[in-house]
N, C-alpha and C positions, 0 to 999 in steps of 0.2 A: 446749779449745784450747790448745795449747803453742807460741808462737813462738820460731823461733829467732832469733838473734841474732848476726851475724859482724861481722867488723870489717877495715876496709881501710885501710892505713897509706900516705900518700904521703910518703916521705921525701927526703932529699938536699937539702931548700929552703935554701939558704943565700946570703946576701948581705943588703947595708942597703937593698933596692929593694923596692918592691911587685909584686905578684906573684898570678895569678889560679889557682883550681883549679875545676877542674869537680867538682859536688858527683856520688857514684857514685849508681848506682840504688839503690832505696831505704834510701837514707840517712837517718835518725831523730837523728843526733847529731853532733857535732862536738867533739873537745878538740884542744889544742895543746900539745906538750911542746917546749919550745925551750933552748939555751945560746946565749947566758949568760943565766942565769935575770934578771939584773938589768938586761935591755932591755925597755923598754916593746912593746908588740903592738898594734895595733888591726886587728880583721876585719871586715870589711866585707859583708854578706849580701844576695846580687844577684838580682835577678830575672831573666827572658830579655829583658827590653828595656834592661837592665844598669844598673835604678833600684837604689839602696841603698836595701833593706828595713828593714834594721835593723845595727846596729853594737854589736861587744862591745869594750870597751878592757881590756886587761891590763897592769895599771902593771907598773913595773920592780920584781923584788925578789915580784911576787904571782906564787902558785902557781895552777893551775887544778885545782881537785876533782872539780868536776862538768862532764859535758860539756853544750854548748849546742844545746838544741833548734833543730832544721830544721824550719820550716815547709814547707809542701808546696810554693809556688811560687817555692823558693831554687835556682837550678841553679847556681849558683859562689859562693866564697869569694875576697875582696882579702885578701891577707895585708900589711899594712903595718907593718913593724917600724920603732923608732925607732934602730935602728941595723942593723951586721950582726949577724945571727944563724943559728944552724944549727937546723931544727926536723924536728917531723913534725907533719903532722895524722892525727888518726886519724878515722874516720868510723864509728859504729856502724849498723851495717844490719840491717833488720829486715824478716821475708818474712811 
């Protein structure tokens, strides 16, 4: 059996404020690319009741090399930058 992996990009994230993004269907992991790299970011992964199930903090200056796995109960992610950023969430889908 061969699995097909596809990617969904959520672009044009900008600002120094919290924002929520729905997890696309079939998403298995997510990465964040951001500018400026010096700005730290926290990602809060939430279930359908808006409970934070787990959190990932990317320190200022740190680069994300590996995507963050998504558990099956995660329905949205909150992006909380430490300052203004432009970024892209990259969801890896598996069918």
